[in-house]
N, C-alpha and C positions, 0 to 999 in steps of 0.2 A: 608701539609694540615692537619689541626687538626679536627677530627670528634668525637663528643660526642653523644651517644644515649640518647635522653631525654624522649622517650616515647616508651613502648612496651606493648601494651593492646589489646589482640586479634589480629585482622588484622592491627590495627592502629600502625604506627611507626613515631617517631619524631626524628630529628637529628639537633645538632648545628654544623655548619661547618665554619672554619676559613681558608681563603686562605692567605697566607703571602703576605704582601705588596711588598716584593721583587719580587714575582712571577708576581704580577700584572704589577709592574713597567717594568719588563724584557719583558713582552708580549707587553705592551704599547709602548715601546721604539723600539722594533722590528717592530711593525706595522707601526710606524711613519717613520722609516728608509725605509721601503718598499714603502711607500707612497711618500717619497722625491725623489725617483728615476723616478717616473712617473708623479708627479703633475705639472701642468703648471700655473704659476702665472706671471702677468704682471711685467716687469722689471727683470725677471730672466730667464736664459737659462734653458731648460728642464734638469732635474737631478741636477741642481746647486742651488736649493733653500736652504737656510741655515736651519739647524735643528731647530733653535729657531723660525724661521718664520713658519715652518711646524707645529711645537707644538702649537704656539699661534693661528694659523688659524684652526687647525683640532684636536687640543687636546681633546676638549670636546666630539666630536663625536667619536673619536678613543677610548676614555675612556669608553663611554657608550657601544660601541661594544665589547671591551675587557672584561668588567664586565659581561655583558650577556653571553658571550661565556664561562667565567670562572664559572659562577654559573651553566650552563648547563653541562659543563664537570665534575665539581666536584660532581654534583648530580648523573650523570650518573655512575662515578667512585664509588660512595658509593653503588649504587644499584648492579653494577656488582661484586664488591668485596665481598658483602654479599649474593650474589646470590638472590636477592629480585626481584620479579615481581610485578610491581605497577598495581593497578586495574584502575587507571586513572592518570591524569596528577598531578604530585606532586605540592603541594602548597608551594610556596617559599616567604619568607619575609626577606628583606634585613635589617640587624641591624646596620651595619657600612659600608659606601659606599666610597670607595677611590675616590678622586676628581683629576681632571686633573692638577690643579694648586696648590696643597697642598705643603707647604714647607717641611713638615714632612710627608713621606708616611704613609698610614693608611691601616691596614688589611682589607680585605673584609670579613665581617661576616655576615652570614645569617642562617635562620632556614628552614628546609624542613619537611613538614607533608605530609604523604601519607597512603593510605590503600593499603594493599597487596592482591593479588589474593590468594584464600585459596588453601591449599593442596587438591588435588582431586584424590581419589582413583577410578581408572577406573573400572566399573563393568565387569563381564564376559559376553561379548556380546552373546557368544554361548549358554548362559543359558536363553536368552530371548525367550519367546514363543508368536508368533504372528500369526494372521489369516488374510490372504488376501482374501477379499470378490470379487467375480467376477460375473458380470451380463452381459447377452447378449440380444441385442434388439430382441423381438419376431417379427414374420412376420406381426401379425396384427397391432402391433405398427408401423412398417415401412409403412404399408398401410395407417394408419391414417396420417403419416407424408407426404405421397404422396399426400393424399386429401388435406392437408393444403398447400402443394406446388401449387396444382392446384388452390386452393382458392386464392392464392396470385397473380395468373396470370388472375384473373377475370377481366371483363369489365363491364361498367355500361351502361344500356339502359334505357331511360326515359320511364316511364309507362304512356301511354296517356289516358287510360280508367280510369274513376274515381274509386278508391277503397281505402280502408284504408291500412295503412302500416302494413306488417306482419314481424315477425322475419326473419332476413336475408336481407330484403330489405334495401335500402339506401335513407335516406331523406335528402334533402338540406334544412338547417333550418337557421333562425336567432334566437339567444338567448341572453338574458341578465339575468345575475344572481346578486342577492342581499343577504346580510346577515344583518338581523335586518333593512332591508329597505335601506341599503347603498350598492352601487355597489363596487365591489372589482376587483383588477387587475387580468387579464386573465379570467374573467367570462363573457365576451361579444364577440360574433363573428357574422359575417354575411356570408351567402351562405356556410355554413360549411356542409360537407357531412358526415353524421353520420350513421353507421350501426345500424339498429333497433335491439334492444336486444343483440347487440354486445358488444365486449370488447374495452377497451381504454379510457373510461370515468369513472368518479366517480361512485361507485355502486348505482344502482337504476336510473340513468339518462336515458340510452338508453332503458331500459325495459319500461319505461312509455311512449315511443314513439309509441308502438304498437297500432294500431287502428287509429292513427292520419292521416288525409288525407290532400293532398296539398290545401293550402288556409286556413287551420284551425289553430287555436291557442290553447295552453294549458299551464297551470301553473304546473310546477313539483316541488315537495318538496323532497329534498335530503339531506344527511348528508355527510360531508367530513370525511374520515377515520381519526382516531386519529393519525396515522403515516403518514399522507399526507405530501408531500415534502415541502409545504409552511406552516410555522408556523402561518401565519396570518389567515388561514382558517381551519387548521387541527382541526378536532373534532367538527366543528360548523355546524349548520343546515343552508341550503340556500335555496332560492326560485328562480327558473328559468322561465322566461316568454319566451315561445317557440312559433315561427310561422313556420310552414312548408310551403315550396315554391315549391318543386318539388319532386316526388316520382321516384325512380330508382330501377330497379331490377339488381341484380348481375347475370352476365352470366358467370359461372364456366365452364372452359373446361374440357373435359374428360381426365382421367388418361390414356393416350395412347402414341403411338409412336409420334404422332404430337406434344404433349406436350414436350417430350424429345427433339424433333427437334427444337422447339421454344426456349428451354433453352440452345441450343448449345451443346448437347450431341450427338456426332456422333455414339455412340454405342447404342443408343436407350434407352428404358425405363429400360432395365437391368442395364445399366451404371448408370442411375439416382438412381435406387435402391441400387446399390453397393456403390455409393457415400454417400447416406444418412446412410447406414448401417455402413460404415467405420467411418464416422464423429460421429455416435451415440456410437460406440464402444470406440472411443477416449474419448468421454465425460465420459462414464461409467468407463473407465480405470483411468481417472483422478480423478473421484469421489472415486474410489477404493483406489488409492494412498493416498489420503487425509485421508480416514478412517484408512488405515494402519499407516500413519504417526501420526495421533492423538493416536492410540493405543501404538505405539512406545514410544511416548513422555510421555504418562501416565506411562508406564513401567519404563522408565528412571527416572522419577520424583519420583517413588516408591523406587529407590535405590540411588538417589542423596542425600547424607547426609553430608553437609559441610556448613559452615557459609557463609553467603552472604555479600560482602562489602556493607556497608550502603550507600556510595556515589552512587554506581550503582543502588541500590534499590531506593533511593530517586529520582534519575534522571528518572528511568523507571516509578515509580509511578507518578511523576510530569506530564510525557506526557500522561499517561492514564487518569489521573484526569482532565487534560485540555480538552481532548476529551469528557469526561463525561459531564463536565460543558458546553461545546459548544453544545453538543446534547441536553442538558436540556433547554438551552436558544432557541434552534431551534425547540423544542417540539418533538425531535426524542429519547427521553429516552427509554431505554430498559424496556420492560413490566415486566421483572423480578425484576426491581428496585422500581417498584410501591409500595408506602406505607412505604418505608424504610427511616429512618432518615439519615442525612449526616454522623454521626459517624459510623453507621452500613455499609454504603456504602463505606466509606473510608477504614474500616477494610477489607471489601470483596475484593475491588480493590487492596489494598496493598498486600493481599495474592496472587492475580493473578500476581501482579508485581514481587513478591518474587519468584514464580514459573518460570516466564519467565527468570529472571536473572540467577537463579540456572541452568536451562535447558541450557541457552546460554552458561554459563561457562562450563558446562559438555560437550556440543557438540564442543566447542572451544578446550577443552583439548583433546578430542578424536582426533580431526583434527590435533592438534599440535603434539601429540605423534605419530601419524601414518603418519605424514608428508603429509597431504592432503592440496593441495594448489589450487588456481585458476590461470590458465594460461592466458597469454595475448590473445591467440586465443579465449578462453571463454569470456573474457572481451569484445573483439571486437564483438563477436556474440550478446552478451547482449546489447551493445550500439546500434548495428545496429537494433536489435529488438525493442528497446525502441524508437529509432528514426523513425521506420516504423509507430509508432502509431500516428505521426504527419505528415499527408500527405501534401506534398508541402513544408515541413519545415525540411526535413530529414538531409540535409546537415548543415543547422544552428544548429540543435540539436547535431550533430556529432562535430561540432566546439566547442559548449558548453562544451562537455565532454573532449575534447582534451585541452581546456584552463583552465578548472576547475577540477583538479584531485579529489577533494572532491566529485564532482558530480558523477564522474565515480566510485569512491570507494563506492558510496551508492548502486551500482549494485553488488558489490563484495559479501557483506554479505549473500544475499539470495542464490547466487550460491554456496558459501561454505557450507551453512547450507544444501542445498539439496545434495551436495556431501557426506557430513558426514552422512546424513540420509541413503543414498544409501549404504555407507560403512557398517553401522550397520546392515541394513536389510540383506545384503549378508551374515553376519556372525550369524544372529539370526535364530532361528527355525521358519520357516514360513510355516504354513499349508495353503491350498487353499480350499475355499468353494464356490460353486456356489449358488447365491441367486437370488431372484427376483429383479428388478429395484426398486421396493418399499422398500424392506429390505435394499438395498444398500443406498437408499437415506434417511433412517431413522437415525435420529439424536440419537446416544446412550444416550444422556443426557436428552432426552424427553421421556415421556411415550407413545406417539403416533407417527406413522409414518408421515413424510411429503412426501406425494405421489408425486414423480417426474416421475413416469412412463410415458414414452412418451415424456418427457421434452427434452432429448437429441435428439431424432430423429426430433422433432419439430424444434430444433436449427439447426440441420443439413439441414432441408428443407429450413429454412430461408437463409442459406449460399448459396445454389445453386439456389435459386429462384431470379427472378429479383424484383426490388423494387415494392411495392404495387401501384396501379394506384393513380394518383393525387387525393387528397381530401378524401382518405380512412383512413387517420389517423389524429388525432387532431394536430393542429399547436402547435409549441413550444410556450410556455407561456399560452396556453389554459388549460383547466381543465382535462388534462390527468391524470389518476390515478397513485398512487405510484408505480405500477408495469410497468408504461410506456405504 
């Protein structure tokens, strides 16, 4: 085999490779001879088909197979002998292709172009200084979560005496919405139970139901949020014609042992409180890990100094930009992008893509050097967890994973990344600091806190509570707000 290096520029390499015709012919003859032993053709006994007939019938297919294998093996040999690690699949272009029926054998000549993975100097992980933030749910927050749990167990009782609706009441209404006088999808409903001044609808809708009595009608002026899930109505002003039909009051049970019994907790109210607290702590701990991981990645990005393969960069940027364009078309653009021209946005998102690729390569190298792998048992747990998300279709999802290795491999990357992150954290200098839930939830990239105090306990309450009574939440396709 003849190999000539034709390009050596940064991470880019190019090679011209020639495999002698004799090698191709030897492989081809050997493959045809093996085939002749097993092939079955009419008029011939098994294993007795003449070589000329086998070559005539199967020569083209065998030739294509031999050429493909020769290209792959030659390329692999070039990389192995030169100890090269390709950043992606090498690009092969055949220059001279041997044919099955050529009277004079021809060499197989082709070129290979590839980008190499960069040489990565691993940082001293023990020199990394990180801070793990820890928050604990306060008693008053758990109390509020218990109150929310009780509210989810409420029942509705029709109000017979005439009176206007107050906040917390439930009105059964018909409504029809229009934008510029034209009805829109999901803007009409009949006998919808809506909590007066409650959550779940577009801002300003339920608040305007205060004071409305059964039998009365009212026109509501509202505006859909700019980030509303439907681009057809996002950011637009709408008018709703509303007719109240029935007024109901919500009967909320007391937070006591009876509530715990109704929820199926044999240990009573203390067990309910413990369940909410434990779930809240898990939520806080998960948030803490995300903050720690973000700090770690920022630290690694600061010490990662090596060139990025352009092929990987372009692929990553292409995926990011495709999502940006899809969000723009759907009216879901990031508020930080407002007012920026396309050239500016492309530059910013390309920088994000470069950071992601560089961090991905660094984490991969840390994992490779330290022999971090994803075991089959870990893959099985991941597949079962993914299948569990599709109730009633678990076995079908597992079958998809078994029949499509690429689908299963999509689960390997995040598992590997988390294992490498854990490996690095174990070796870094990590201090712990107790903070409030508000500080834990604060985005370090934003000047103000996003207050999530009580969010985790509320989610915990939702997990242990039974579904809300029928009619207490907007139907799918109706005008539920962007937060659901």
